[in-house]
N, C-alpha and C positions, 0 to 999 in steps of 0.2 A: 504493500500500500504506500503510494507516494505521499510525502508530507508536504503541506503547503508552506510557502515562505511566510514567516510571521515577522514583520518588521518591528523590532524593539519591544515586543510584548504588549503593545497597545494598551496603555493605561486607561482607566475608566474615563469616559467623556466628561469634561468639566461642565459645570453649570455656566450659563451666559455671564453671570456676575463675576466669575473667575477669569474672564477673558479681557484682554486689552480693549479699549473703547471701540476701535475700528472693527476688530474681530467680533466684538459683542453685537455691533450693529448688524453685521452680516448674519450672524447666528440667529438673532431675533427675527429678522425678516425671513430667513430660511425656515425656521421653525414654524412660522405662520403658513408658509406654503405647504409644508408637510402636514400640518393640521387641517388646512383647508381641503386638501385632496383626499383626506382619509376616507370619506364615505363614497368616493367615486370608484365604482367597480364596473368597468366596461363589460367584461365577459359575463359577470353575473347578471347585469342588466339586459344582456342580449340573449341569454340562453333560453332554450325551450324546455318544457317539462317532459318527464319521461312518458307521460300518457300520449304525447304527440307521436312519439316513435311507436309506441304500442298500437295505436290506432292505425298508423300508416301500414304496418305489417299485417294487422288484423284484416285490412281491406285488400290484402294481396299486393301491396306496393303498386297499386294502379291509380291512386288518387293523390293529389297534392296534399301535403300535411296541412292540417287545419290551424293555420297561424295567420292572424290578422293584426291590424293596428290595435284593436281592442285586447288581443292576447297580451301584448306588451303592457298595456295600461293596467292590467291586473297584477303586474309585477312592479310595484312602486319603487322608485329610486332611493327613497329614504331621505330625500332632501328636495328643496324647491330649486330647480335650475336657475331661475332668475335671481334668487337670493344668493346662491352659490357664485353665480357670475359676478354679482355686485361685490362679493367678498374678494374675488380675485382682482377686480378693478381697483379696490381700495388698497390691496397689497402692492399692485403696480404703481399706484400713485405714491405710496410711501417709499418704494424703492427709488423712484425718480427723485424724490425730495431729499432722501437721506444718503443715497449712494451716487446718484446721477446716472444718466443713460450710457455713459462711456465706461463706467466701472466694469471690469471683467465679470465679477460675480453678479453684479447688478444686471448686466446684459443677459446672462444665462437665466437668472431668475425671472426677468421680464418675459423672456421667450417662453418659459414654462407656464407662466400665468396666462399668456395669450393662448398657448396650446390647450391648456385645460379649459378655457372658455370655448374653444372649438369642440372639444370633447363633450362639453355640456350641450352644445347644439346637436352633435351626433346623437346623444342619448334622447334628446327631446324629440328627435325625428325617427325614432324606431318605428318600423312598420310602415314607412312611407317611401316614395320614390326618391326623396332627397337624402335618404340615409347613405346610400352607396357612394355618391360623389364626395361626400365629406370623408367617408372611410378611405377613398382613394387618395385624398389629399393628405391624410394622416399616415397611412401605411404604404401607399404605393399602388400600382396597377400592373397587370401583366403586359400592358402595352407600353410601359415605361422603357426608355433607353438611357444608358449612361452618357452616351455621346452620339452626335449625329452619325448615322450610318451603322451604328452598333446593332446587334440583334436585340430583340426585346426580351423581357423576362419570360414571356410566353414561348418565345423561340427556344430559350434555355430548357423549358420543360419538355418540349417536343424532342429536342436533341437528346436529352437524358433518357427519355422514353425509348428512343430507337436503340441506344446502347444497352439499356437494361433488358430490352426484348431479346437481344442476342445472348445475354448472360443467363437467362432463366433456365436454359437446358443444359448449362455446364454442370457436370456432376458435383463440383465443389461448391455450388451455390444452392444446394438443396436446403429447404427450411429447417431450422433448428428446433428441437423439441422445447415446447413451453412448459417446463416441468414445475414452475413455481406459481402458486396461487397468490392472491393479494396479501394474505396473512404472512406467508413465507417471505414475500418480497419486502414487507415492512420490517421484518426482523433483520434480513440481510442488509437492507439499505441503512437501517438504524446503526448497525455495527460499523458500516463504512463511513457514515457521517461523523460518528464519534471519533473514529480513527483520524479523520481528516481535519475536522474543525475543533475537536476536543469534546470530552464527554458532556452531553446535555445541551450543547450549543444549538443543535438542530434536532427537532423531533420529527419522527416519521409515523404517520397514523393512517388508519382506514377512513375514507370519506367517499361514499357512493354518489356524492353530488357533483364530482368533477367530470368534465366531458371526456378528456383524454384518460388513458390508463393511469397516469400519474401527473401531478402538477406541483410546482413549488410556490410557496408564499414567502413571507418575510424571513421566517426562521423555521420553516417546516416543509415537509413533502407530504402530499396527500396521495393515497393509492386507492384505486377502486377495488372493492372486495372481489368482484367477479372477473377481474382482469387476470390474464395469464401471461407469464414472463419466461423467456429463455434466459440463460446466463448472460448472453450478449445484450439482451434487452436491459438487464439490470446494470450492466457496464455502461450502457448509453445513459440511463437515468442518473447514474452516479456522476458522470462528468457533465452532462447537459444541465440537469436540474440542480445538482449539488455544487460542483466546482464552479460553474458559471453563474447560473441564476441566483443561487443562494450566496455564493461567494461575493459577487458584486453587490448584492443587497447589504450583506453584513459589512463589507468594506465601506459602503456609503453611510450606513447607520453609525459607524464608529467615528465618522468625521467630527472633530470638535467644533468646527466652524461651519463648513458647507454641508449641513445636514440634508439639504435637498438632494444630494447625490444618492441618498438611500431610496429615493422614489423616482420612478421613471415615467415620463410621458410617452404617448404612442410612438413618437419619432425615435425614442430610445429603444423601442422594441426591435427596430431593424438592427441596431448594434448588438443587442442582447442575443437575438436568435441567430444572427450570423456568427457571432463569437461562439455560441454553443455548438453549432454545426461544425465549425472549424475545429473545435476542441474534440468532438467525436472523431473527426477524420485524423487529426494529429495523433490521437491515442489509439488509432486503429480499432475503435469499438463500433464504428458505423458499419453498415452492411447494405447490400443491394435492396433487400426488402424495405429497409428504412428509407432509402432514396426513392424507391417506388412510391412510398406513402407521401413523401414530400412532393414528388412529381405529380401525383394524382391531385394534390391540393392545388398546384399551379394550374393544371389543365381544367379543373373544375371551375376555378375562379375565372379563367379565360373564357370558358363557355358562358358562364353567367354574365360576364361583362359584354358578351355579344348578344345577350338577350335570352339565353336558354333558361328554362324554369327548373325547378327542383327535380321533377320526374325525368326530364331529358338528361340532366347531369347524372342522376342516379343510374339510369339505364345505360349510359355510356360506360360507367365503371363496371356494371354487371357484364356488359359485352366484353370487357377486358379480362373477365374471369375473377373479379373481386368478390369476396364473400358479401352477402347482403348486409350484415351488421356493419362491416367495415366500410362498405360503400355509403351506407346511410350516414355514418359518422363523418366521413370526409365531406359529403355534400352539405350536411347540417352545418359544419364549421363555416362553409362559404355563404350560407343563407341566414345564419343567426343574426338577429337585429333587423333583418330585411324581411321581404315577403317571398314565399315559395313560388309565387306566380311569375317571377322573372323581373322584379323591380331593380335588380342589380345586387351584387354580392357584398359581403363584409370581407375586406381584402387583407386582413391581418396576416394570413398565411403566406402572402407574397414576401413578407419580411424575412423569412428564413433564407431564401435564395438570394434576395437582394442584399441582405446583410452579409452573406457569405462572400459574395463577389467584392463588395466594398472593403471588407476587412482583410480579405486575402490580398487584395491589391495594395492596401495600406501597409501590410506587413512586408510584402516584397519590396515596396518602394522605400520603406524605412531602412531596410538593410542596404539597399542599393545606394541610398544617400548618406549612409554612415550614421543613422539615428536610431539604431536598434534599441537603445536605452529607453525610447519613448513607448515601445510596444506594451510593456506591462501596465501603462496607464489605462489601457482598455479595461482593467479590472478595478479601477479606483472607485467605481460606483456605477449608477445608472446614468448613461451619457449618450450623446450623439457623437458619431465619429468626428464631426466637424468641431466638436468642443475640445479636442485633444491639444490643439495649439495653446488655447487659453489655460487648460488644466496643467500643462507643463509649466507655464509661468506661475500658476497658483501654487504648485508644489515647490517651485524654487522660492517663492515668497512665504512659505510655511503656512499658507492659508488652507491648503489641502494636503492631507497626509498620503504618502504612497500606499498602495494596497497591502493590507496585512495578509490576506489569504490569496496566494498566488500559485496556481498549479503548474506542473510541468506541461509544456516545455518553456514556460515564461519565467520560471524561477532561475533558469540557467540558459541564457540566450545563445550560447555557443553553437549547440546543435541546430537550433532553429535557423540561425544565421547561415550556417553552412548549407542547409536545405534550400533556403531562399536564394542563395548565390546561384545554385544550379537551376532553380526555378526561373530566375530572371533570364538565364540563357536559353533554357528549354522552350520558353514561350516564343522564341524567335524561329523555331524550327517548324517547317511546314509538315504537319502530321500526315497529310494525304500523300506527299512525296515519300515520306518514311514508310508508309504502308506499301508502296510499290517496291521499296527496297527489301522489305521483309516478306513479300508475297510468297517467296519460295519456302520459307520456314513454315508458314501457315498451311502451305499446300503439301507439306511432308517431304520436301526436297532439300537438298543441300545447297549452300550458296557461299560465295567468298565475299567478305567485307573488308 
């Protein structure tokens, strides 16, 4: 079991009154943002109840799920959006008055307040045609490109699907036995979290209310009782939910001044999910079935963005050989918060692939430009990739602490840097021409190179 890098033992976080005046001002404003966002739970507000799935299958999966605007109205948010929006406006006003708009911490907090107000608009429009466009603005779209002429994220999904279709019959890619039930998974993950974070820092418990097989919170992992897990599934959960999602949350919550780093807005989700997928790949815990699941999510969102309804997306996955329960969950993730009739998707699941590309390119470029030391800042808390330049300066100014929990390979960048040196070069090679060079090998013939 790898041990996280723990910087300096992380003393207990001081109270605001123990801080110097400038730091105290930042801390008090930061704490107000943390408190204001507390009741905002996007996924909880957008989820469907279990009886929707039960009725869908009871009717032979031939009718759209019975979800309307009124369905969401029956799930109160727990706060008044207008009042909450006013609260964020007041925090913004005080940030401008006390720190100024050019202050680095102030600018980050102002952006968070503005984004939370967009989130409030999103939640107020659940079950309407206006929900999806706001989701696309927050999380992205399958039609997004990074640069003019680049392939879209939807193109990435289709490219991956072609490669995966060729792998499915390879003998070494056969499905692994899912030998662990939810209770066993809780025990195994609890032991691993204790070994990584320290005894009792993170709890692992059964929760049948989660949509996925497992999900992380601030200091816990929830596991569905009826879920089944292979050994590799548990490895993925350890690094994805534990080392990344929980690690960055705890690193952010430990900040003595910039406590807002413990809470992430939707735009931080892109960094979070991208970092988690990269961690799976760096640790060789990911696997083709896992990538199939992520690819299915991209394709489902692409179809929904083109106007497909729930049934059309569901049948497309069934035609690909997906199990009915898995197909339902994939399509549900794309339509939660929206309407099954084709009003447009909830695009959060685009963030996995979008984030992977952004962060992988950042890591490659950081090594190429001799700035590998900035890579661990990805773990300092919940952040956008574009915040890293400011965060580097805030660490230098002792306003932000370096990450306490830092998993491999980020705790020793030598190996990662060597990998990225080769990656930078390999990216210049035309793989189609290389395929021609290796054609003899794959045809079972000999060749001279």
